[in-house]
A tleap script that builds the chain and sets N, CA, C and O, in Angstrom:
source leaprc.protein.ff14SB
mol = sequence {
  NLEU SER ALA GLN GLY ASN LEU THR TYR LEU
  ASP LEU SER ASP ASN ARG LEU TYR GLY SER
  ILE ASP GLU ALA LEU LEU PRO SER ALA ILE
  GLN TYR LEU TYR LEU GLY GLY ASN LEU PHE
  THR GLY THR PHE PRO LYS PHE THR HIE GLY
  THR LEU THR HIE LEU ASN LEU SER TYR GLN
  ASN LEU GLY GLY SER LEU PRO GLN TYR LEU
  ASP TRP PRO ARG SER ILE TYR THR TYR CYS
  PRO TYR GLY LEU VAL SER LEU ASP VAL SER
  TYR THR GLN VAL ASN THR SER ILE SER ASP
  ASN LEU ALA ARG HIE PRO THR LEU GLN GLU
  PHE ARG CYS ARG TYR CYS GLY LEU SER GLY
  THR ILE PRO MET PRO LEU GLY LYS HIE MET
  THR ASP PHE GLU VAL SER ASP ASN CARG
}
set mol.1.N position { -26.404 -7.626 14.899 }
set mol.1.CA position { -25.044 -8.137 14.860 }
set mol.1.C position { -24.283 -7.864 16.151 }
set mol.1.O position { -23.404 -8.640 16.526 }
set mol.2.N position { -24.607 -6.780 16.828 }
set mol.2.CA position { -23.861 -6.448 18.037 }
set mol.2.C position { -24.029 -7.515 19.115 }
set mol.2.O position { -23.190 -7.637 20.007 }
set mol.3.N position { -25.109 -8.284 19.033 }
set mol.3.CA position { -25.329 -9.357 20.010 }
set mol.3.C position { -24.379 -10.538 19.783 }
set mol.3.O position { -24.230 -11.394 20.654 }
set mol.4.N position { -23.747 -10.578 18.626 }
set mol.4.CA position { -22.790 -11.640 18.307 }
set mol.4.C position { -21.409 -11.228 18.802 }
set mol.4.O position { -20.495 -11.047 17.997 }
set mol.5.N position { -21.246 -11.081 20.088 }
set mol.5.CA position { -20.044 -10.523 20.693 }
set mol.5.C position { -18.755 -11.240 20.359 }
set mol.5.O position { -17.691 -10.621 20.405 }
set mol.6.N position { -18.804 -12.531 20.021 }
set mol.6.CA position { -17.587 -13.295 19.717 }
set mol.6.C position { -17.239 -13.309 18.236 }
set mol.6.O position { -16.215 -13.872 17.850 }
set mol.7.N position { -18.067 -12.702 17.407 }
set mol.7.CA position { -17.836 -12.688 15.967 }
set mol.7.C position { -16.608 -11.837 15.654 }
set mol.7.O position { -16.558 -10.660 16.011 }
set mol.8.N position { -15.617 -12.435 14.986 }
set mol.8.CA position { -14.389 -11.708 14.672 }
set mol.8.C position { -14.252 -11.402 13.183 }
set mol.8.O position { -13.468 -10.527 12.815 }
set mol.9.N position { -14.990 -12.096 12.316 }
set mol.9.CA position { -14.882 -11.926 10.864 }
set mol.9.C position { -16.266 -11.651 10.309 }
set mol.9.O position { -17.195 -12.427 10.530 }
set mol.10.N position { -16.407 -10.536 9.582 }
set mol.10.CA position { -17.704 -10.185 8.997 }
set mol.10.C position { -17.472 -9.635 7.601 }
set mol.10.O position { -16.809 -8.613 7.423 }
set mol.11.N position { -18.030 -10.328 6.606 }
set mol.11.CA position { -17.913 -9.894 5.216 }
set mol.11.C position { -19.310 -9.650 4.673 }
set mol.11.O position { -20.071 -10.588 4.435 }
set mol.12.N position { -19.640 -8.378 4.481 }
set mol.12.CA position { -20.929 -7.979 3.918 }
set mol.12.C position { -20.732 -7.303 2.567 }
set mol.12.O position { -21.571 -6.508 2.143 }
set mol.13.N position { -19.637 -7.610 1.892 }
set mol.13.CA position { -19.304 -6.986 0.619 }
set mol.13.C position { -20.324 -7.288 -0.460 }
set mol.13.O position { -20.925 -8.362 -0.492 }
set mol.14.N position { -20.509 -6.308 -1.350 }
set mol.14.CA position { -21.311 -6.466 -2.571 }
set mol.14.C position { -22.741 -6.929 -2.308 }
set mol.14.O position { -23.218 -7.881 -2.925 }
set mol.15.N position { -23.413 -6.252 -1.395 }
set mol.15.CA position { -24.789 -6.627 -1.064 }
set mol.15.C position { -25.803 -5.513 -1.261 }
set mol.15.O position { -26.972 -5.679 -0.913 }
set mol.16.N position { -25.385 -4.395 -1.804 }
set mol.16.CA position { -26.277 -3.257 -2.036 }
set mol.16.C position { -26.884 -2.722 -0.733 }
set mol.16.O position { -28.003 -2.210 -0.728 }
set mol.17.N position { -26.141 -2.845 0.363 }
set mol.17.CA position { -26.563 -2.266 1.634 }
set mol.17.C position { -26.430 -0.749 1.522 }
set mol.17.O position { -25.544 -0.260 0.820 }
set mol.18.N position { -27.281 -0.012 2.192 }
set mol.18.CA position { -27.251 1.443 2.059 }
set mol.18.C position { -27.484 2.119 3.404 }
set mol.18.O position { -27.806 1.473 4.402 }
set mol.19.N position { -27.312 3.428 3.401 }
set mol.19.CA position { -27.440 4.213 4.617 }
set mol.19.C position { -26.069 4.542 5.169 }
set mol.19.O position { -25.073 4.495 4.447 }
set mol.20.N position { -26.015 4.873 6.440 }
set mol.20.CA position { -24.725 5.157 7.069 }
set mol.20.C position { -24.260 3.912 7.821 }
set mol.20.O position { -25.054 3.018 8.114 }
set mol.21.N position { -22.991 3.866 8.123 }
set mol.21.CA position { -22.419 2.743 8.856 }
set mol.21.C position { -22.481 3.072 10.341 }
set mol.21.O position { -21.891 4.052 10.797 }
set mol.22.N position { -23.192 2.254 11.077 }
set mol.22.CA position { -23.368 2.483 12.511 }
set mol.22.C position { -22.499 1.510 13.294 }
set mol.22.O position { -22.780 0.313 13.360 }
set mol.23.N position { -21.458 2.037 13.875 }
set mol.23.CA position { -20.508 1.210 14.611 }
set mol.23.C position { -21.172 0.458 15.756 }
set mol.23.O position { -20.738 -0.639 16.108 }
set mol.24.N position { -22.203 1.025 16.330 }
set mol.24.CA position { -22.866 0.406 17.488 }
set mol.24.C position { -23.479 -0.948 17.135 }
set mol.24.O position { -23.740 -1.758 18.024 }
set mol.25.N position { -23.708 -1.198 15.861 }
set mol.25.CA position { -24.300 -2.470 15.438 }
set mol.25.C position { -23.269 -3.577 15.261 }
set mol.25.O position { -23.633 -4.730 15.029 }
set mol.26.N position { -21.997 -3.244 15.367 }
set mol.26.CA position { -20.948 -4.231 15.115 }
set mol.26.C position { -20.581 -5.002 16.373 }
set mol.26.O position { -20.640 -4.455 17.474 }
set mol.27.N position { -20.202 -6.269 16.222 }
set mol.27.CA position { -19.760 -7.062 17.367 }
set mol.27.C position { -18.515 -6.449 18.016 }
set mol.27.O position { -17.659 -5.895 17.326 }
set mol.28.N position { -18.423 -6.547 19.304 }
set mol.28.CA position { -17.314 -5.909 20.028 }
set mol.28.C position { -15.962 -6.573 19.755 }
set mol.28.O position { -14.925 -5.937 19.943 }
set mol.29.N position { -15.948 -7.822 19.320 }
set mol.29.CA position { -14.687 -8.537 19.074 }
set mol.29.C position { -14.268 -8.508 17.604 }
set mol.29.O position { -13.330 -9.210 17.225 }
set mol.30.N position { -14.938 -7.714 16.769 }
set mol.30.CA position { -14.684 -7.733 15.331 }
set mol.30.C position { -13.226 -7.393 15.013 }
set mol.30.O position { -12.678 -6.414 15.519 }
set mol.31.N position { -12.612 -8.219 14.167 }
set mol.31.CA position { -11.241 -7.998 13.719 }
set mol.31.C position { -11.189 -7.723 12.220 }
set mol.31.O position { -10.447 -6.849 11.770 }
set mol.32.N position { -11.967 -8.461 11.457 }
set mol.32.CA position { -11.985 -8.352 10.001 }
set mol.32.C position { -13.363 -7.857 9.584 }
set mol.32.O position { -14.365 -8.537 9.804 }
set mol.33.N position { -13.413 -6.679 8.986 }
set mol.33.CA position { -14.680 -6.089 8.575 }
set mol.33.C position { -14.594 -5.668 7.117 }
set mol.33.O position { -13.846 -4.756 6.765 }
set mol.34.N position { -15.356 -6.332 6.286 }
set mol.34.CA position { -15.354 -6.071 4.848 }
set mol.34.C position { -16.730 -5.574 4.436 }
set mol.34.O position { -17.708 -6.321 4.460 }
set mol.35.N position { -16.792 -4.296 4.058 }
set mol.35.CA position { -18.053 -3.664 3.682 }
set mol.35.C position { -18.011 -3.119 2.259 }
set mol.35.O position { -18.930 -2.409 1.853 }
set mol.36.N position { -16.988 -3.428 1.505 }
set mol.36.CA position { -16.807 -2.892 0.161 }
set mol.36.C position { -17.938 -3.244 -0.783 }
set mol.36.O position { -18.590 -4.278 -0.639 }
set mol.37.N position { -18.161 -2.370 -1.751 }
set mol.37.CA position { -19.124 -2.636 -2.813 }
set mol.37.C position { -20.574 -2.510 -2.408 }
set mol.37.O position { -21.432 -3.170 -2.994 }
set mol.38.N position { -20.869 -1.693 -1.437 }
set mol.38.CA position { -22.249 -1.438 -1.038 }
set mol.38.C position { -22.617 -0.004 -1.402 }
set mol.38.O position { -21.920 0.629 -2.194 }
set mol.39.N position { -23.670 0.499 -0.851 }
set mol.39.CA position { -24.151 1.836 -1.186 }
set mol.39.C position { -24.155 2.754 0.039 }
set mol.39.O position { -24.986 3.657 0.131 }
set mol.40.N position { -23.239 2.533 0.971 }
set mol.40.CA position { -23.181 3.355 2.166 }
set mol.40.C position { -22.825 4.797 1.801 }
set mol.40.O position { -22.079 5.037 0.852 }
set mol.41.N position { -23.354 5.738 2.548 }
set mol.41.CA position { -23.109 7.152 2.311 }
set mol.41.C position { -22.663 7.826 3.598 }
set mol.41.O position { -22.688 7.230 4.675 }
set mol.42.N position { -22.260 9.062 3.465 }
set mol.42.CA position { -21.853 9.845 4.624 }
set mol.42.C position { -20.347 9.949 4.719 }
set mol.42.O position { -19.633 9.810 3.726 }
set mol.43.N position { -19.875 10.197 5.928 }
set mol.43.CA position { -18.439 10.315 6.157 }
set mol.43.C position { -17.884 8.978 6.636 }
set mol.43.O position { -18.631 8.064 6.984 }
set mol.44.N position { -16.571 8.887 6.646 }
set mol.44.CA position { -15.940 7.657 7.112 }
set mol.44.C position { -16.267 7.435 8.583 }
set mol.44.O position { -16.163 8.362 9.386 }
set mol.45.N position { -16.659 6.226 8.942 }
set mol.45.CA position { -17.012 5.943 10.333 }
set mol.45.C position { -15.805 6.053 11.258 }
set mol.45.O position { -14.672 5.793 10.852 }
set mol.46.N position { -16.057 6.436 12.483 }
set mol.46.CA position { -15.003 6.560 13.492 }
set mol.46.C position { -15.045 5.331 14.381 }
set mol.46.O position { -15.501 5.396 15.522 }
set mol.47.N position { -14.574 4.225 13.863 }
set mol.47.CA position { -14.598 2.975 14.613 }
set mol.47.C position { -13.768 3.098 15.880 }
set mol.47.O position { -12.675 3.665 15.868 }
set mol.48.N position { -14.291 2.569 16.961 }
set mol.48.CA position { -13.550 2.578 18.225 }
set mol.48.C position { -13.319 1.159 18.722 }
set mol.48.O position { -12.965 0.961 19.884 }
set mol.49.N position { -13.514 0.175 17.861 }
set mol.49.CA position { -13.269 -1.215 18.229 }
set mol.49.C position { -11.760 -1.453 18.267 }
set mol.49.O position { -11.101 -1.451 17.227 }
set mol.50.N position { -11.229 -1.652 19.438 }
set mol.50.CA position { -9.795 -1.869 19.589 }
set mol.50.C position { -9.311 -3.151 18.963 }
set mol.50.O position { -8.105 -3.357 18.831 }
set mol.51.N position { -10.229 -4.022 18.573 }
set mol.51.CA position { -9.850 -5.302 18.002 }
set mol.51.C position { -9.746 -5.259 16.481 }
set mol.51.O position { -9.210 -6.195 15.887 }
set mol.52.N position { -10.233 -4.217 15.837 }
set mol.52.CA position { -10.300 -4.145 14.380 }
set mol.52.C position { -8.899 -4.069 13.780 }
set mol.52.O position { -8.128 -3.160 14.090 }
set mol.53.N position { -8.576 -5.045 12.911 }
set mol.53.CA position { -7.271 -5.073 12.262 }
set mol.53.C position { -7.362 -4.925 10.743 }
set mol.53.O position { -6.432 -4.408 10.124 }
set mol.54.N position { -8.454 -5.365 10.136 }
set mol.54.CA position { -8.622 -5.314 8.685 }
set mol.54.C position { -9.957 -4.646 8.365 }
set mol.54.O position { -11.011 -5.086 8.824 }
set mol.55.N position { -9.895 -3.581 7.571 }
set mol.55.CA position { -11.088 -2.804 7.258 }
set mol.55.C position { -11.124 -2.478 5.779 }
set mol.55.O position { -10.190 -1.880 5.245 }
set mol.56.N position { -12.209 -2.873 5.114 }
set mol.56.CA position { -12.401 -2.566 3.703 }
set mol.56.C position { -13.685 -1.761 3.563 }
set mol.56.O position { -14.777 -2.263 3.827 }
set mol.57.N position { -13.541 -0.518 3.146 }
set mol.57.CA position { -14.673 0.378 2.904 }
set mol.57.C position { -14.729 0.808 1.443 }
set mol.57.O position { -15.353 1.820 1.125 }
set mol.58.N position { -14.097 0.070 0.562 }
set mol.58.CA position { -13.977 0.467 -0.841 }
set mol.58.C position { -15.324 0.458 -1.567 }
set mol.58.O position { -16.289 -0.175 -1.137 }
set mol.59.N position { -15.345 1.189 -2.688 }
set mol.59.CA position { -16.519 1.271 -3.563 }
set mol.59.C position { -17.766 1.718 -2.802 }
set mol.59.O position { -18.789 1.033 -2.801 }
set mol.60.N position { -17.664 2.872 -2.159 }
set mol.60.CA position { -18.778 3.444 -1.401 }
set mol.60.C position { -18.944 4.909 -1.785 }
set mol.60.O position { -18.115 5.481 -2.493 }
set mol.61.N position { -20.022 5.496 -1.309 }
set mol.61.CA position { -20.219 6.933 -1.438 }
set mol.61.C position { -19.808 7.635 -0.153 }
set mol.61.O position { -20.398 8.645 0.230 }
set mol.62.N position { -18.799 7.097 0.503 }
set mol.62.CA position { -18.269 7.714 1.715 }
set mol.62.C position { -17.288 8.804 1.311 }
set mol.62.O position { -16.612 8.694 0.289 }
set mol.63.N position { -17.215 9.853 2.118 }
set mol.63.CA position { -16.314 10.941 1.771 }
set mol.63.C position { -15.766 11.663 2.972 }
set mol.63.O position { -16.040 11.316 4.121 }
set mol.64.N position { -14.981 12.683 2.670 }
set mol.64.CA position { -14.390 13.491 3.714 }
set mol.64.C position { -12.967 13.063 4.004 }
set mol.64.O position { -12.329 12.372 3.209 }
set mol.65.N position { -12.488 13.483 5.149 }
set mol.65.CA position { -11.132 13.136 5.570 }
set mol.65.C position { -11.080 11.703 6.067 }
set mol.65.O position { -12.087 11.138 6.493 }
set mol.66.N position { -9.898 11.133 6.003 }
set mol.66.CA position { -9.718 9.804 6.568 }
set mol.66.C position { -9.911 9.878 8.077 }
set mol.66.O position { -9.615 10.903 8.691 }
set mol.67.N position { -10.399 8.816 8.671 }
set mol.67.CA position { -10.702 8.835 10.111 }
set mol.67.C position { -9.499 9.187 10.970 }
set mol.67.O position { -8.358 8.887 10.617 }
set mol.68.N position { -9.764 9.824 12.095 }
set mol.68.CA position { -8.698 10.255 12.980 }
set mol.68.C position { -7.944 9.104 13.618 }
set mol.68.O position { -6.829 9.299 14.100 }
set mol.69.N position { -8.524 7.898 13.635 }
set mol.69.CA position { -7.794 6.801 14.262 }
set mol.69.C position { -6.545 6.443 13.480 }
set mol.69.O position { -5.698 5.699 13.976 }
set mol.70.N position { -6.416 6.957 12.269 }
set mol.70.CA position { -5.200 6.720 11.509 }
set mol.70.C position { -4.094 7.680 11.903 }
set mol.70.O position { -2.941 7.505 11.510 }
set mol.71.N position { -4.446 8.692 12.680 }
set mol.71.CA position { -3.457 9.640 13.177 }
set mol.71.C position { -2.865 9.027 14.431 }
set mol.71.O position { -3.201 9.428 15.546 }
set mol.72.N position { -1.987 8.059 14.250 }
set mol.72.CA position { -1.607 7.119 15.297 }
set mol.72.C position { -1.049 7.691 16.584 }
set mol.72.O position { -1.283 7.064 17.617 }
set mol.73.N position { -0.349 8.793 16.645 }
set mol.73.CA position { 0.092 9.229 17.974 }
set mol.73.C position { -1.084 9.518 18.909 }
set mol.73.O position { -1.017 9.248 20.108 }
set mol.74.N position { -2.154 10.067 18.347 }
set mol.74.CA position { -3.333 10.334 19.169 }
set mol.74.C position { -4.182 9.096 19.345 }
set mol.74.O position { -4.877 8.966 20.353 }
set mol.75.N position { -4.145 8.177 18.385 }
set mol.75.CA position { -5.033 7.013 18.451 }
set mol.75.C position { -4.742 6.142 19.664 }
set mol.75.O position { -5.622 5.420 20.133 }
set mol.76.N position { -3.536 6.202 20.169 }
set mol.76.CA position { -3.196 5.402 21.343 }
set mol.76.C position { -4.129 5.751 22.496 }
set mol.76.O position { -4.519 4.886 23.280 }
set mol.77.N position { -4.476 7.011 22.587 }
set mol.77.CA position { -5.258 7.473 23.729 }
set mol.77.C position { -6.721 7.784 23.403 }
set mol.77.O position { -7.581 7.688 24.279 }
set mol.78.N position { -7.008 8.150 22.171 }
set mol.78.CA position { -8.356 8.620 21.885 }
set mol.78.C position { -9.153 7.748 20.940 }
set mol.78.O position { -10.374 7.664 21.067 }
set mol.79.N position { -8.502 7.104 20.007 }
set mol.79.CA position { -9.233 6.300 19.033 }
set mol.79.C position { -8.566 4.954 18.876 }
set mol.79.O position { -7.338 4.860 18.856 }
set mol.80.N position { -9.346 3.940 18.767 }
set mol.80.CA position { -8.877 2.651 18.324 }
set mol.80.C position { -9.369 2.559 16.898 }
set mol.80.O position { -10.273 3.317 16.549 }
set mol.81.N position { -8.866 1.719 16.071 }
set mol.81.CA position { -7.946 0.634 16.327 }
set mol.81.C position { -6.498 1.034 16.098 }
set mol.81.O position { -6.092 1.341 14.977 }
set mol.82.N position { -5.746 1.025 17.148 }
set mol.82.CA position { -4.320 1.317 17.059 }
set mol.82.C position { -3.623 0.232 16.253 }
set mol.82.O position { -2.642 0.519 15.566 }
set mol.83.N position { -4.102 -1.009 16.318 }
set mol.83.CA position { -3.468 -2.128 15.645 }
set mol.83.C position { -3.982 -2.399 14.251 }
set mol.83.O position { -3.889 -3.533 13.784 }
set mol.84.N position { -4.518 -1.411 13.571 }
set mol.84.CA position { -5.023 -1.604 12.215 }
set mol.84.C position { -3.884 -2.050 11.303 }
set mol.84.O position { -2.828 -1.418 11.259 }
set mol.85.N position { -4.109 -3.149 10.573 }
set mol.85.CA position { -3.098 -3.722 9.697 }
set mol.85.C position { -3.399 -3.436 8.231 }
set mol.85.O position { -2.483 -3.203 7.443 }
set mol.86.N position { -4.688 -3.453 7.858 }
set mol.86.CA position { -5.068 -3.298 6.461 }
set mol.86.C position { -6.257 -2.355 6.337 }
set mol.86.O position { -7.255 -2.499 7.043 }
set mol.87.N position { -6.138 -1.388 5.430 }
set mol.87.CA position { -7.219 -0.434 5.177 }
set mol.87.C position { -7.355 -0.226 3.686 }
set mol.87.O position { -6.387 0.119 3.008 }
set mol.88.N position { -8.573 -0.439 3.165 }
set mol.88.CA position { -8.862 -0.194 1.760 }
set mol.88.C position { -10.024 0.786 1.669 }
set mol.88.O position { -11.149 0.461 2.049 }
set mol.89.N position { -9.751 1.972 1.169 }
set mol.89.CA position { -10.786 2.981 0.951 }
set mol.89.C position { -10.822 3.384 -0.528 }
set mol.89.O position { -11.200 4.508 -0.859 }
set mol.90.N position { -10.431 2.473 -1.405 }
set mol.90.CA position { -10.427 2.733 -2.843 }
set mol.90.C position { -11.833 3.031 -3.344 }
set mol.90.O position { -12.822 2.512 -2.825 }
set mol.91.N position { -11.896 3.884 -4.370 }
set mol.91.CA position { -13.151 4.260 -5.009 }
set mol.91.C position { -14.148 4.872 -4.009 }
set mol.91.O position { -15.346 4.594 -4.048 }
set mol.92.N position { -13.619 5.698 -3.128 }
set mol.92.CA position { -14.455 6.499 -2.242 }
set mol.92.C position { -14.149 7.961 -2.567 }
set mol.92.O position { -13.526 8.250 -3.588 }
set mol.93.N position { -14.569 8.853 -1.736 }
set mol.93.CA position { -14.367 10.282 -1.998 }
set mol.93.C position { -13.549 10.906 -0.874 }
set mol.93.O position { -14.026 11.791 -0.163 }
set mol.94.N position { -12.311 10.438 -0.719 }
set mol.94.CA position { -11.451 10.897 0.361 }
set mol.94.C position { -11.183 12.398 0.249 }
set mol.94.O position { -11.350 13.137 1.220 }
set mol.95.N position { -10.768 12.842 -0.934 }
set mol.95.CA position { -10.533 14.261 -1.185 }
set mol.95.C position { -9.694 14.953 -0.121 }
set mol.95.O position { -10.093 15.982 0.424 }
set mol.96.N position { -8.559 14.397 0.164 }
set mol.96.CA position { -7.622 14.986 1.130 }
set mol.96.C position { -6.223 14.544 0.748 }
set mol.96.O position { -6.027 13.960 -0.318 }
set mol.97.N position { -5.276 14.806 1.581 }
set mol.97.CA position { -3.915 14.336 1.336 }
set mol.97.C position { -3.567 13.261 2.367 }
set mol.97.O position { -4.305 13.048 3.329 }
set mol.98.N position { -2.457 12.601 2.156 }
set mol.98.CA position { -2.002 11.559 3.074 }
set mol.98.C position { -1.140 12.208 4.143 }
set mol.98.O position { -0.130 12.843 3.838 }
set mol.99.N position { -1.537 12.049 5.375 }
set mol.99.CA position { -0.771 12.665 6.465 }
set mol.99.C position { 0.520 11.898 6.705 }
set mol.99.O position { 0.628 10.717 6.373 }
set mol.100.N position { 1.491 12.582 7.283 }
set mol.100.CA position { 2.743 11.930 7.664 }
set mol.100.C position { 2.475 10.781 8.620 }
set mol.100.O position { 3.112 9.731 8.537 }
set mol.101.N position { 1.531 10.985 9.527 }
set mol.101.CA position { 1.234 9.959 10.526 }
set mol.101.C position { 0.639 8.706 9.897 }
set mol.101.O position { 0.939 7.594 10.333 }
set mol.102.N position { -0.202 8.871 8.876 }
set mol.102.CA position { -0.750 7.698 8.195 }
set mol.102.C position { 0.374 6.933 7.507 }
set mol.102.O position { 0.459 5.711 7.631 }
set mol.103.N position { 1.212 7.623 6.804 }
set mol.103.CA position { 2.294 6.966 6.057 }
set mol.103.C position { 3.257 6.233 6.981 }
set mol.103.O position { 3.889 5.258 6.575 }
set mol.104.N position { 3.370 6.695 8.211 }
set mol.104.CA position { 4.311 6.088 9.158 }
set mol.104.C position { 3.609 5.304 10.265 }
set mol.104.O position { 4.214 4.983 11.288 }
set mol.105.N position { 2.347 5.003 10.055 }
set mol.105.CA position { 1.566 4.271 11.063 }
set mol.105.C position { 2.331 3.017 11.487 }
set mol.105.O position { 2.805 2.281 10.621 }
set mol.106.N position { 2.465 2.752 12.768 }
set mol.106.CA position { 3.341 1.672 13.228 }
set mol.106.C position { 2.845 0.253 12.972 }
set mol.106.O position { 3.642 -0.684 13.010 }
set mol.107.N position { 1.542 0.069 12.712 }
set mol.107.CA position { 1.058 -1.291 12.478 }
set mol.107.C position { 0.475 -1.479 11.077 }
set mol.107.O position { 0.295 -2.613 10.634 }
set mol.108.N position { 0.179 -0.393 10.382 }
set mol.108.CA position { -0.470 -0.490 9.074 }
set mol.108.C position { 0.494 -1.095 8.058 }
set mol.108.O position { 1.593 -0.582 7.843 }
set mol.109.N position { 0.061 -2.206 7.432 }
set mol.109.CA position { 0.880 -2.885 6.438 }
set mol.109.C position { 0.343 -2.673 5.034 }
set mol.109.O position { 1.110 -2.643 4.072 }
set mol.110.N position { -0.976 -2.526 4.910 }
set mol.110.CA position { -1.606 -2.382 3.598 }
set mol.110.C position { -2.517 -1.164 3.600 }
set mol.110.O position { -3.426 -1.056 4.423 }
set mol.111.N position { -2.266 -0.248 2.666 }
set mol.111.CA position { -3.112 0.933 2.503 }
set mol.111.C position { -3.443 1.063 1.035 }
set mol.111.O position { -2.553 1.216 0.198 }
set mol.112.N position { -4.724 1.000 0.722 }
set mol.112.CA position { -5.185 1.127 -0.662 }
set mol.112.C position { -6.179 2.277 -0.739 }
set mol.112.O position { -7.168 2.328 -0.008 }
set mol.113.N position { -5.880 3.196 -1.649 }
set mol.113.CA position { -6.743 4.353 -1.826 }
set mol.113.C position { -6.691 4.758 -3.297 }
set mol.113.O position { -6.215 5.841 -3.635 }
set mol.114.N position { -7.180 3.884 -4.158 }
set mol.114.CA position { -7.196 4.138 -5.600 }
set mol.114.C position { -8.449 4.934 -5.955 }
set mol.114.O position { -9.509 4.738 -5.361 }
set mol.115.N position { -8.318 5.831 -6.926 }
set mol.115.CA position { -9.450 6.615 -7.438 }
set mol.115.C position { -10.240 7.294 -6.316 }
set mol.115.O position { -11.460 7.152 -6.238 }
set mol.116.N position { -9.554 8.018 -5.467 }
set mol.116.CA position { -10.204 8.637 -4.307 }
set mol.116.C position { -10.169 10.150 -4.308 }
set mol.116.O position { -10.824 10.776 -3.475 }
set mol.117.N position { -9.440 10.746 -5.201 }
set mol.117.CA position { -9.302 12.194 -5.173 }
set mol.117.C position { -8.206 12.669 -4.243 }
set mol.117.O position { -8.200 13.830 -3.836 }
set mol.118.N position { -7.272 11.782 -3.897 }
set mol.118.CA position { -6.141 12.198 -3.072 }
set mol.118.C position { -5.345 13.278 -3.797 }
set mol.118.O position { -5.263 13.285 -5.026 }
set mol.119.N position { -4.772 14.172 -3.038 }
set mol.119.CA position { -3.927 15.197 -3.624 }
set mol.119.C position { -2.700 15.391 -2.741 }
set mol.119.O position { -2.635 14.868 -1.628 }
set mol.120.N position { -1.744 16.136 -3.239 }
set mol.120.CA position { -0.546 16.406 -2.459 }
set mol.120.C position { 0.554 15.398 -2.735 }
set mol.120.O position { 0.528 14.671 -3.728 }
set mol.121.N position { 1.512 15.377 -1.835 }
set mol.121.CA position { 2.661 14.492 -1.996 }
set mol.121.C position { 2.539 13.284 -1.080 }
set mol.121.O position { 1.754 13.282 -0.132 }
set mol.122.N position { 3.322 12.267 -1.375 }
set mol.122.CA position { 3.363 11.074 -0.538 }
set mol.122.C position { 4.496 11.255 0.468 }
set mol.122.O position { 5.658 11.391 0.086 }
set mol.123.N position { 4.155 11.255 1.742 }
set mol.123.CA position { 5.192 11.432 2.763 }
set mol.123.C position { 6.175 10.261 2.758 }
set mol.123.O position { 5.791 9.102 2.600 }
set mol.124.N position { 7.423 10.591 2.932 }
set mol.124.CA position { 8.457 9.572 3.000 }
set mol.124.C position { 9.242 9.740 4.291 }
set mol.124.O position { 9.356 10.866 4.775 }
set mol.125.N position { 9.775 8.704 4.858 }
set mol.125.CA position { 9.620 7.308 4.441 }
set mol.125.C position { 8.288 6.754 4.921 }
set mol.125.O position { 7.664 7.294 5.834 }
set mol.126.N position { 7.866 5.669 4.288 }
set mol.126.CA position { 6.663 4.974 4.728 }
set mol.126.C position { 6.988 4.187 5.989 }
set mol.126.O position { 8.155 3.962 6.309 }
set mol.127.N position { 5.947 3.773 6.700 }
set mol.127.CA position { 6.139 2.991 7.923 }
set mol.127.C position { 6.931 1.729 7.668 }
set mol.127.O position { 6.886 1.167 6.573 }
set mol.128.N position { 7.651 1.287 8.669 }
set mol.128.CA position { 8.541 0.143 8.490 }
set mol.128.C position { 7.794 -1.158 8.233 }
set mol.128.O position { 8.393 -2.118 7.746 }
set mol.129.N position { 6.498 -1.216 8.547 }
set mol.129.CA position { 5.720 -2.424 8.322 }
set mol.129.C position { 4.930 -2.386 7.014 }
set mol.129.O position { 4.328 -3.390 6.634 }
set mol.130.N position { 4.921 -1.251 6.323 }
set mol.130.CA position { 4.119 -1.086 5.113 }
set mol.130.C position { 4.634 -1.993 4.007 }
set mol.130.O position { 5.793 -1.893 3.606 }
set mol.131.N position { 3.769 -2.882 3.513 }
set mol.131.CA position { 4.136 -3.785 2.425 }
set mol.131.C position { 3.338 -3.520 1.165 }
set mol.131.O position { 3.759 -3.924 0.081 }
set mol.132.N position { 2.204 -2.858 1.271 }
set mol.132.CA position { 1.332 -2.601 0.121 }
set mol.132.C position { 0.777 -1.187 0.260 }
set mol.132.O position { -0.066 -0.926 1.118 }
set mol.133.N position { 1.246 -0.288 -0.575 }
set mol.133.CA position { 0.832 1.120 -0.525 }
set mol.133.C position { 0.359 1.489 -1.916 }
set mol.133.O position { 1.176 1.784 -2.789 }
set mol.134.N position { -0.927 1.480 -2.135 }
set mol.134.CA position { -1.477 1.674 -3.474 }
set mol.134.C position { -2.353 2.907 -3.504 }
set mol.134.O position { -3.417 2.940 -2.887 }
set mol.135.N position { -1.902 3.924 -4.223 }
set mol.135.CA position { -2.627 5.180 -4.327 }
set mol.135.C position { -2.713 5.635 -5.779 }
set mol.135.O position { -2.625 6.829 -6.064 }
set mol.136.N position { -2.883 4.698 -6.684 }
set mol.136.CA position { -2.898 5.030 -8.108 }
set mol.136.C position { -4.186 5.760 -8.493 }
set mol.136.O position { -5.212 5.664 -7.818 }
set mol.137.N position { -4.091 6.493 -9.605 }
set mol.137.CA position { -5.231 7.171 -10.218 }
set mol.137.C position { -5.915 8.170 -9.317 }
set mol.137.O position { -7.139 8.161 -9.185 }
set mol.138.N position { -5.143 9.019 -8.704 }
set mol.138.CA position { -5.641 10.130 -7.924 }
set mol.138.C position { -5.220 11.411 -8.622 }
set mol.138.O position { -4.799 11.370 -9.778 }
set mol.139.N position { -5.324 12.545 -7.948 }
set mol.139.CA position { -4.954 13.824 -8.579 }
set mol.139.C position { -3.462 13.977 -8.667 }
set mol.139.O position { -2.974 14.990 -9.168 }
savepdb mol mol.pdb
quit
């Protein structure tokens, strides 16, 4: 797939793909990446594609903390995608709390993290662009 450098939309949802997610295999221009409903394992990938705007990792055996690129003050310099608009990590094993920086991310409009084991409080106020913030059925 990495040879498909102009590919901007990739939907591999619900295909029983397994193993870890290797960012090096993804096209460099990818904007929309839908991997939900597979059998991927390990920790959340640390995508560095500056073009990625929509990411769905739901229904996986992924776990750990949410990726550092969501810690937006640092993401400007160390991690892309700074322009992430939509993130769905529902039905994964996040097992952490929502950071102030995630809640106030300057470009994130949709954040879904249902049934993930989230704990703690929801930081307020949410980012000014946030239109969909779904964190139901957690701790």
